[in-house]
Backbone as CSV, one residue per row, in Angstrom:
resi,resn,N_x,N_y,N_z,CA_x,CA_y,CA_z,C_x,C_y,C_z
1,UNK,-21.567,17.569,38.425,-20.820,16.893,39.465,-20.584,17.868,40.610
2,UNK,-20.901,17.458,41.811,-20.734,18.305,42.978,-19.505,17.873,43.753
3,UNK,-18.718,18.858,44.159,-17.547,18.587,44.990,-17.520,19.621,46.091
4,UNK,-17.318,19.166,47.314,-17.307,20.085,48.446,-16.008,19.907,49.229
5,UNK,-15.377,21.009,49.557,-14.226,20.987,50.437,-14.754,21.271,51.834
6,UNK,-14.713,20.264,52.688,-15.189,20.458,54.058,-14.165,21.304,54.794
7,UNK,-14.645,22.305,55.511,-13.715,23.175,56.225,-14.340,23.684,57.509
8,UNK,-13.461,24.119,58.387,-13.843,24.730,59.655,-12.835,25.847,59.913
9,UNK,-12.981,26.520,61.014,-12.078,27.631,61.338,-11.234,27.244,62.547
10,UNK,-9.933,27.523,62.456,-9.031,27.359,63.590,-8.757,28.768,64.120
11,UNK,-9.215,29.053,65.325,-9.045,30.387,65.906,-7.963,30.321,66.981
12,UNK,-6.930,31.146,66.795,-5.841,31.189,67.757,-6.139,32.111,68.915
13,UNK,-5.536,31.799,70.066,-5.689,32.694,71.207,-4.646,33.804,71.138
14,UNK,-4.659,34.679,72.116,-3.759,35.838,72.083,-2.289,35.451,72.197
15,UNK,-1.992,34.299,72.779,-0.592,33.870,72.899,-0.082,33.259,71.598
16,UNK,-1.005,32.833,70.736,-0.615,32.193,69.479,-0.182,30.752,69.660
17,UNK,-0.367,30.203,70.842,0.057,28.831,71.129,-1.089,27.833,71.143
18,UNK,-2.293,28.283,71.365,-3.448,27.396,71.443,-4.481,27.798,70.402
19,UNK,-5.188,26.792,69.893,-6.198,27.037,68.880,-7.507,26.378,69.283
20,UNK,-8.587,27.014,68.897,-9.919,26.482,69.128,-10.523,26.146,67.768
21,UNK,-11.102,24.964,67.660,-11.747,24.548,66.421,-13.191,25.030,66.433
22,UNK,-13.535,25.831,65.433,-14.913,26.293,65.254,-15.464,25.505,64.075
23,UNK,-16.318,24.538,64.386,-16.799,23.573,63.394,-18.308,23.407,63.528
24,UNK,-19.084,24.419,63.094,-20.536,24.368,63.294,-21.218,23.190,62.592
25,UNK,-20.623,22.699,61.513,-21.220,21.574,60.790,-20.859,20.223,61.419
26,UNK,-19.872,20.214,62.323,-19.465,18.978,62.983,-18.669,18.028,62.109
27,UNK,-18.076,18.546,61.033,-17.312,17.697,60.113,-16.138,16.993,60.807
28,UNK,-15.545,17.657,61.775,-14.279,17.178,62.327,-14.368,16.770,63.796
29,UNK,-15.562,16.554,64.309,-15.723,16.292,65.738,-15.050,14.993,66.196
30,UNK,-14.893,14.030,65.327,-14.274,12.758,65.700,-12.889,12.575,65.100
31,UNK,-12.245,13.648,64.716,-10.920,13.571,64.088,-9.828,13.816,65.119
32,UNK,-8.747,13.045,65.001,-7.604,13.221,65.902,-6.602,14.234,65.366
33,UNK,-6.480,14.317,64.057,-5.482,15.190,63.438,-6.169,16.048,62.370
34,UNK,-5.853,17.334,62.358,-6.374,18.256,61.352,-5.220,19.025,60.737
35,UNK,-5.418,19.502,59.532,-4.432,20.338,58.848,-5.043,21.719,58.679
36,UNK,-4.280,22.735,59.002,-4.760,24.106,58.845,-4.227,24.677,57.534
37,UNK,-5.103,25.335,56.778,-4.750,26.003,55.526,-5.312,27.411,55.616
38,UNK,-4.499,28.412,55.252,-5.018,29.779,55.360,-6.185,29.986,54.400
39,UNK,-7.033,30.954,54.718,-8.296,31.122,53.997,-8.094,31.452,52.521
40,UNK,-7.095,32.263,52.170,-6.866,32.581,50.757,-6.517,31.329,49.962
41,UNK,-5.696,30.465,50.540,-5.324,29.222,49.860,-6.526,28.309,49.720
42,UNK,-7.352,28.226,50.751,-8.548,27.390,50.686,-9.477,27.865,49.577
43,UNK,-9.699,29.161,49.501,-10.557,29.710,48.448,-9.966,29.406,47.081
44,UNK,-8.644,29.565,46.933,-7.991,29.268,45.656,-8.166,27.801,45.289
45,UNK,-8.011,26.907,46.249,-8.182,25.476,45.988,-9.615,25.185,45.557
46,UNK,-10.585,25.784,46.233,-11.983,25.560,45.868,-12.273,26.060,44.449
47,UNK,-11.766,27.237,44.118,-11.976,27.776,42.766,-11.276,26.900,41.744
48,UNK,-10.077,26.445,42.063,-9.327,25.601,41.145,-10.067,24.291,40.875
49,UNK,-10.627,23.702,41.919,-11.400,22.468,41.738,-12.602,22.729,40.842
50,UNK,-13.308,23.847,41.079,-14.455,24.174,40.222,-14.016,24.379,38.771
51,UNK,-12.870,25.032,38.571,-12.414,25.262,37.196,-12.010,23.957,36.532
52,UNK,-11.439,23.034,37.307,-11.085,21.722,36.749,-12.349,20.992,36.316
53,UNK,-13.374,21.045,37.150,-14.616,20.343,36.840,-15.342,20.935,35.635
54,UNK,-15.130,22.243,35.372,-15.814,22.904,34.257,-14.965,23.007,32.993
55,UNK,-13.689,22.698,33.092,-12.774,22.889,31.965,-12.761,21.665,31.070
56,UNK,-12.420,21.874,29.806,-12.354,20.753,28.873,-10.985,20.062,28.899
57,UNK,-10.104,20.472,29.787,-8.784,19.906,30.003,-7.811,20.156,28.862
58,UNK,-8.262,20.693,27.738,-7.357,21.022,26.649,-6.353,22.083,27.107
59,UNK,-6.837,23.090,27.811,-5.964,24.176,28.244,-4.910,23.699,29.240
60,UNK,-5.239,22.680,30.039,-4.259,22.175,31.010,-3.015,21.647,30.300
61,UNK,-3.198,21.027,29.152,-2.062,20.495,28.396,-1.189,21.596,27.822
62,UNK,-1.725,22.802,27.724,-0.972,23.926,27.173,-0.066,24.588,28.210
63,UNK,-0.241,24.255,29.487,0.620,24.812,30.532,1.892,23.971,30.581
64,UNK,2.964,24.537,30.092,4.225,23.792,30.049,5.223,24.276,31.088
65,UNK,5.092,25.527,31.524,6.017,26.063,32.514,5.248,26.497,33.750
66,UNK,5.646,25.944,34.884,5.075,26.379,36.149,6.142,26.222,37.217
67,UNK,6.523,27.326,37.803,7.586,27.356,38.803,7.002,27.127,40.197
68,UNK,7.772,26.500,41.062,7.337,26.291,42.443,7.126,27.606,43.186
69,UNK,7.770,28.658,42.711,7.631,29.952,43.380,6.381,30.711,42.928
70,UNK,5.715,30.246,41.877,4.501,30.902,41.394,3.317,30.582,42.303
71,UNK,2.423,31.517,42.412,1.192,31.303,43.167,0.289,30.364,42.377
72,UNK,-0.406,29.501,43.102,-1.348,28.610,42.432,-2.449,29.415,41.746
73,UNK,-2.715,30.615,42.263,-3.736,31.475,41.666,-3.351,31.898,40.249
74,UNK,-2.059,31.900,39.932,-1.634,32.280,38.583,-2.066,31.260,37.534
75,UNK,-2.458,30.072,37.972,-2.960,29.078,37.017,-4.205,29.573,36.291
76,UNK,-5.018,30.371,36.973,-6.237,30.868,36.329,-5.903,31.717,35.114
77,UNK,-4.865,32.522,35.220,-4.437,33.353,34.099,-3.926,32.460,32.977
78,UNK,-3.104,31.483,33.330,-2.549,30.582,32.317,-3.626,29.744,31.643
79,UNK,-4.712,29.461,32.363,-5.820,28.705,31.785,-6.750,29.590,30.961
80,UNK,-6.501,30.895,30.991,-7.270,31.804,30.158,-8.534,32.347,30.795
81,UNK,-8.687,32.186,32.113,-9.876,32.715,32.773,-9.765,34.224,32.948
82,UNK,-10.880,34.901,32.759,-10.934,36.349,32.976,-11.265,36.621,34.440
83,UNK,-11.104,37.882,34.848,-11.464,38.263,36.216,-12.942,37.992,36.476
84,UNK,-13.763,38.219,35.467,-15.201,38.004,35.619,-15.514,36.527,35.857
85,UNK,-14.801,35.635,35.152,-15.030,34.203,35.334,-14.587,33.744,36.720
86,UNK,-13.455,34.257,37.196,-12.988,33.920,38.540,-13.963,34.457,39.579
87,UNK,-14.504,35.662,39.340,-15.508,36.224,40.253,-16.755,35.346,40.278
88,UNK,-17.131,34.799,39.135,-18.290,33.896,39.071,-18.020,32.638,39.890
89,UNK,-16.809,32.083,39.779,-16.453,30.918,40.591,-16.560,31.252,42.081
90,UNK,-16.085,32.442,42.455,-16.154,32.869,43.860,-17.599,32.948,44.339
91,UNK,-18.464,33.478,43.504,-19.880,33.605,43.878,-20.546,32.247,44.045
92,UNK,-20.020,31.225,43.354,-20.609,29.890,43.440,-20.157,29.130,44.675
93,UNK,-19.161,29.637,45.396,-18.674,28.934,46.602,-19.679,29.021,47.723
């Protein structure tokens, strides 16, 4: 199963008040409203989606405690992924 998170870059000017959309694929050319997500969060979301698609979901039921203050990236540890497995997910992006 293939899943793609469509994304583009929002580049701010020196004043920090105006942004330019860099969208070489043209995904958002006809959109009126966009949401900006920082790059680390986007990468984490993409890896999380890949791990959901590859996981047997048994481990998800074992996560009983998750605080709002925890990083979403900590889910990988709770799901039992090693650094090597997370690196493999990154390479597949």
